[in-house]
C-alpha positions, 0 to 999 in steps of 0.5 A: 540417380537415387541416393543410397538409403539405410536398410533396416539392418543398417538402421539397427546398426546405428541404433545399437551404437556399434563403433568398433573398428574392423579387423582384416576379416571384418566388414562391420558397418560403422556410424559417424557424423559429417564434420567437413566435406571436400568433393569425394573426401570427408571428415566424420566424427565417430560414435566414440568422438574420434575423427576419421577421413572417409572416401565417398562411394559413387551414387551416395548423393549430396552430403553436407555437415551434420549428415549421419553416415554409415561407413566401412574400413577396407584393407585394414592394416595395409598401406591402402587402409581406407574408410569408405562411406556406403550409405547416407542416413535419414535426415531430420531436416535439411537447410537448403538454398537456391543455387546455380540454375535455380537448383536447390543446394544443401547447406546443412542437415539435422540441425536444431537451431539456425543462428542468423548473424548480422552486424553493424558492418556490413550493414544488416539486410533485413530482407535477408534476415526474413528469408533465413527466418522463413527457411528456418521456420519451415525446417522446422528448427529454432531461429536465433538472431545475433547482432554482432560487432556492437562495439562499433555502435554510435549514435548514427547506428544505434537505431539499427540495433533498436529496429532489429530488437523492436521488429523481431523481439516484439514477435517473439524471436530471441535477439542477442547483442554480441561483440567478439572484440569486447567479449560482450554477450558471449556467455548469453550466446553460449547458453543458447548453443549448449546441447543443440546442433546449431549453424551460424549463417549470414553475410560475409564479414559479420564475424561468424568465425570470430564468434566461434574463435571466442566461443571455442578458443582451442579451434584454429579458425582463419578470420577475415577482414572487411573490405574498406572499399566495398564494406563487404566481407571477404569470404574466408570460410570456404566450406562448412565445418562442424565443431563440438561444444565442450558443454554438449552440442555441435556448432556449424560454421558456414561460408558467408554469403552475398545473398540467400534464397530459400529453395523450393518454397511455395506460397503457403510455406512463405506464409508459414515462415512469417509467424506473426502473419499466420493468425490471419490465414484464411481470413481474407475476403478472397481465397486467392488473395495476394495480400497486396491490393485486394479489398478485404485482405486480413493482412492489409487490415492488420497493417492498417491497425498497426498489428504487424510491421510494415517492414515484415509485410513488405518482405512477405509481399516481396517473397511472394512476388519473387516466387511468382 
């Protein structure tokens, strides 16, 4: 079924910033932003900064954190008073992943920045980081890498931090090292979040909720622990939640994942997601080059000359193979 979309009148309502509550004979359309969603119930932030619980009408479609909505308040003043979502606003962008049955599943909408959090425990998965980067570059949005739990770093794990800084820092990505335990790097991270709508993503157990708890100490967030047996994080954040940053901006805490695959990407979008490989686009000898074994491949030549990272080229080839 098609989603309800904004009419021209509804768009004018949002632009005018109308935020008055309805009276018993008033069916004014009000605007809000989704901060949490549970089935047909959601919590929205009103234009005046208040929170309101809403019920979804049927056929609205998939709604996620960050979505802009229109709602009305029905039966005002009675015991049955209820805010009802009547339309989903147009999205600036939508972060999606591949869900069950290879169907696209929405994660968050209208975001400026994707904060990819990894940690020394569980061990970083660079292919996962690369897939998040490809998804982010195609939104478009700004990616930011965070290496958390650096208080656990020793001689054996120091190379992991150095590798991440070398691989991603050298191609222009911002990398911040943090420790929620020692409060290291939090001021640096906070300055990158101010004024933006950001989402924290990454494996379960990397400490996303712990970071939010330290950045926003007034927020009560359940913190998970790492399973000693598997060294994988337990899922403690079960639904995405949006928090307001006092200095301005919004921060979305998303459930930890075991894996992440961008949804509905084609070959050209995968190449677009590897920013250091884009300059070689169109320079291969064969138009249908797979960038793997063909002679005259510009990316193969760049790899042989040390102009690009072996790890990143391996990820690029694997993502192409995965969609094929």
